[in-house]
C-alpha positions in Angstrom: 35.5 212.5 51.2 32.9 210.3 52.8 32.6 210.2 56.3 33.3 206.4 58.0 30.3 204.8 58.5 29.0 201.7 60.3 30.5 198.4 58.6 28.7 195.9 56.3 30.5 193.0 58.5 30.0 191.6 61.8 27.8 193.0 64.7 28.3 196.2 66.4 30.5 196.1 69.4 31.9 192.3 69.4 34.9 191.5 67.7 35.0 189.2 64.8 35.2 185.6 65.1 36.8 183.2 62.2 33.0 183.5 59.9 33.5 187.3 59.8 36.8 187.0 58.4 35.9 184.5 56.5 33.3 186.9 54.6 35.4 189.8 54.7 38.3 187.5 52.4 35.4 186.0 50.6 34.6 190.0 49.5 38.4 190.4 48.3 39.0 190.6 44.9 42.4 189.6 43.2 42.8 193.3 41.1 46.2 192.5 40.2 49.0 190.1 39.9 52.2 190.0 42.2 53.9 187.2 39.9 53.4 190.3 36.5 53.8 193.3 39.0 56.2 192.1 40.9 58.7 189.0 40.9 58.8 189.6 37.0 60.3 193.1 37.5 63.5 191.2 39.5 64.7 189.3 36.2 66.4 191.9 34.6 68.4 192.5 38.4 69.7 189.3 38.4 72.6 190.3 36.6 73.9 193.6 39.1 72.1 192.2 42.6 71.7 189.3 44.4 67.7 188.4 44.6 66.8 186.4 47.3 63.7 184.1 47.7 63.5 184.4 51.5 60.3 182.3 52.4 57.1 181.6 51.5 52.9 182.8 52.2 51.0 179.6 53.2 47.2 180.9 53.6 44.4 179.0 53.2 45.8 175.2 53.2 47.9 176.3 50.3 45.5 178.4 48.6 47.0 180.8 48.5 50.8 180.7 47.6 53.1 183.3 47.1 56.9 182.9 46.9 58.4 186.4 48.8 61.8 187.6 47.4 64.3 190.5 48.4 67.2 192.1 46.2 71.1 192.5 47.8 73.5 194.0 46.6 76.4 191.4 45.1 79.7 191.1 47.8 77.7 191.9 51.0 80.4 192.7 53.6 80.3 193.0 57.2 82.5 195.6 57.2 79.9 197.8 55.6 76.9 200.1 57.0 73.9 197.8 55.7 70.9 200.0 54.8 67.0 197.7 54.4 64.4 199.3 52.6 60.9 197.8 52.3 58.0 198.7 50.5 54.5 197.2 50.2 54.1 195.6 54.0 51.1 197.3 53.6 50.1 195.9 50.2 47.5 198.2 49.1 50.4 201.2 49.3 51.1 201.1 45.7 53.7 203.1 45.3 56.2 201.9 48.3 56.6 198.3 46.0 56.9 200.5 42.9 59.3 202.8 44.2 61.2 200.3 45.7 61.4 198.8 42.4 63.0 201.8 40.9 64.9 202.5 43.5 66.5 199.5 42.4 66.2 199.2 38.4 67.2 203.0 38.8 70.9 202.9 39.2 70.1 204.7 43.1 70.9 201.0 45.4 73.6 200.5 42.7 74.9 203.9 43.2 74.7 204.1 47.2 76.7 200.3 47.2 79.6 202.2 45.3 79.8 204.6 48.4 80.4 201.6 50.2 77.1 200.7 51.9 75.1 197.0 51.7 71.6 197.7 50.6 68.5 195.3 51.4 65.7 195.6 49.6 62.5 193.8 50.4 60.1 196.0 47.5 56.5 193.9 48.5 56.2 192.4 51.8 52.1 192.0 51.2 51.9 190.1 48.3 48.2 189.0 49.1 47.9 192.7 50.0 49.4 193.9 47.0 47.0 191.7 44.7 44.1 192.5 46.9 44.7 196.2 47.3 43.9 195.6 50.9 46.1 196.9 54.2 45.5 193.1 55.7 46.4 190.1 55.2 44.2 187.6 54.1 43.7 186.5 57.9 42.5 190.3 58.2 45.7 190.7 60.5 47.7 194.3 59.9 51.1 193.5 58.6 52.2 196.6 60.0 51.5 195.9 63.0 52.4 192.8 63.8 56.6 192.5 64.4 56.3 191.5 67.9 60.0 190.8 67.4 63.4 192.0 66.2 64.8 188.8 66.0 62.0 185.8 67.1 59.5 185.1 63.9 57.6 182.5 66.3 56.3 185.9 68.0 55.4 188.0 65.4 51.6 188.1 64.5 51.7 187.2 60.9 53.4 185.1 58.1 54.6 188.2 56.4 56.3 189.7 59.1 57.9 186.7 60.6 59.3 185.8 57.2 61.1 189.5 56.9 62.4 188.8 60.6 63.9 185.6 59.2 65.6 187.3 56.2 67.1 189.9 58.8 68.3 187.2 60.7 70.0 185.2 57.9 71.8 188.5 57.0 74.4 188.5 60.3 74.4 192.6 60.7 74.7 193.7 63.9 74.0 196.8 63.8 71.6 198.1 60.9 72.4 201.8 59.7 69.7 202.7 58.1 65.8 201.5 57.6 63.4 203.0 55.9 60.1 202.0 55.1 58.0 203.2 52.3 54.2 203.6 53.2 50.9 206.0 51.4 48.3 207.1 53.3 45.1 207.0 50.7 41.5 208.4 51.0 40.4 204.4 51.4 42.0 204.5 54.8 39.1 206.6 56.1 36.6 205.1 54.0 37.1 201.9 54.0 40.4 200.5 56.0 39.6 202.3 59.5 36.0 201.2 59.5 36.9 198.2 58.6 39.3 197.7 61.3 36.7 199.5 64.3 34.4 196.6 63.3 36.9 193.7 63.3 37.6 195.0 67.2 34.9 195.8 68.1 34.6 199.0 68.5 33.0 202.6 67.0 34.7 204.1 64.2 35.1 207.9 64.7 35.5 210.1 61.7 39.7 211.0 61.0 40.9 213.5 58.8 43.6 212.6 55.8 46.5 214.8 55.4 47.1 216.1 52.0 50.7 215.7 51.1 54.1 214.1 51.9 54.9 213.0 55.6 57.1 211.1 57.6 56.4 208.7 60.9 59.9 208.5 63.1 60.8 206.5 66.0 59.5 207.8 69.3 62.1 206.6 71.1 64.4 207.2 68.8 63.6 210.3 67.0 66.3 211.4 65.0 64.9 214.9 63.6 67.8 216.0 62.1 67.6 213.1 59.7 63.9 213.4 59.0 64.4 216.9 58.6 66.9 216.3 55.6 64.4 213.4 54.3 61.5 216.4 54.3 63.6 218.9 53.0 64.7 216.6 50.0 61.3 215.3 49.4 60.2 219.5 49.0 62.0 219.4 45.9 60.0 216.8 44.2 56.1 217.0 46.0 54.9 219.1 48.3 54.8 218.3 52.3 51.7 217.6 54.3 50.8 220.9 56.6 49.3 220.0 60.7 45.3 219.8 61.3 44.8 222.8 62.6 44.8 220.9 66.3 49.0 220.8 65.1 48.6 217.0 64.3 49.1 214.9 61.7 46.3 211.8 61.6 46.1 212.8 64.9 49.5 212.7 66.2 51.5 215.7 67.4 53.9 216.7 64.4 57.2 217.5 66.1 59.4 219.4 62.9 57.9 220.0 59.8 55.8 217.0 58.0 57.3 214.5 60.9 55.3 212.8 63.9 56.4 210.3 66.0 55.1 206.5 66.8 56.3 204.1 69.2 57.5 201.8 66.4 58.2 198.9 68.7 55.3 198.8 71.3 53.0 199.8 68.2 54.5 196.0 66.2 55.6 199.0 63.1 57.5 197.2 60.4 60.2 200.5 61.0 60.9 198.6 64.2 62.2 195.7 63.2 66.1 196.7 63.0 68.3 198.3 65.7 69.1 201.3 62.5 70.6 204.4 64.3 68.4 205.8 61.6 64.5 205.0 61.0 62.2 206.3 59.1 58.4 205.4 57.5 57.7 207.1 54.8 54.0 208.9 53.9 52.4 209.6 50.6 49.0 211.1 49.7 48.2 209.2 46.0 45.3 210.5 46.0 46.0 214.7 46.2 45.3 216.5 42.9 49.1 217.6 43.4 49.9 214.0 43.5 50.5 211.6 40.5 52.0 208.2 40.2 55.4 209.1 38.9 56.0 211.2 42.1 55.1 208.5 44.2 56.9 206.5 43.1 59.8 208.8 43.0 
């Protein structure tokens, strides 16, 4: 894997301004279609689910205009436990998007609904990032560091996070039962996005490591390790679990159980902290592993 190096945009030691952000955005290339890959996949679901347009992204004076969609089980009942699944918060993390769609189309969501759960799925929170295979929004903002409030969309740091907060407010759920946020860790985290982040923030990029395998990031303030352990046990039947680095960490965070690290969701503005759910987890697959396939990552 190539080591991290200095980024080509900006002046070392200085944070980016609008000119650097504009240069960065101008260099991004649309590589796939959100409308074709995601929105069109929602049409067959309409007979079994309620498909909700919950907002619209409007960047660059309307030059970027993406409708946002979520899928709800029909006959939503506030007496039932409610479960949230989010994908594509980092739009470039493909399996989060397609895994969420597969959860809906493959029958699993309906099976859980038949057991008495409300299910809400936002399969692609960041359409621009999906199309351009980028971690950030078009304004060079990390959407998964922009959830500054669970209830106030105006406090959020991106249109993507604000729209999701509005959606959740509209559901009227007092206490969510579970939230699963679907992510990937890729080689480009090390070779592109961490280097770009350091340049954007006027910092020096320090080389890191990419874990080979699946792992979970739980909430430091609500770890629920027995829940994380159950997820790891289930995933182990499908793919391999990431080992800790020699210093006992994964991506620099202490491993507290096999394949499990903890972050402070709310302090970092993570999507995983956008609800008050009793059970929360952020899943991380490694699609670049020689042991992985797209099919395995989407399961």
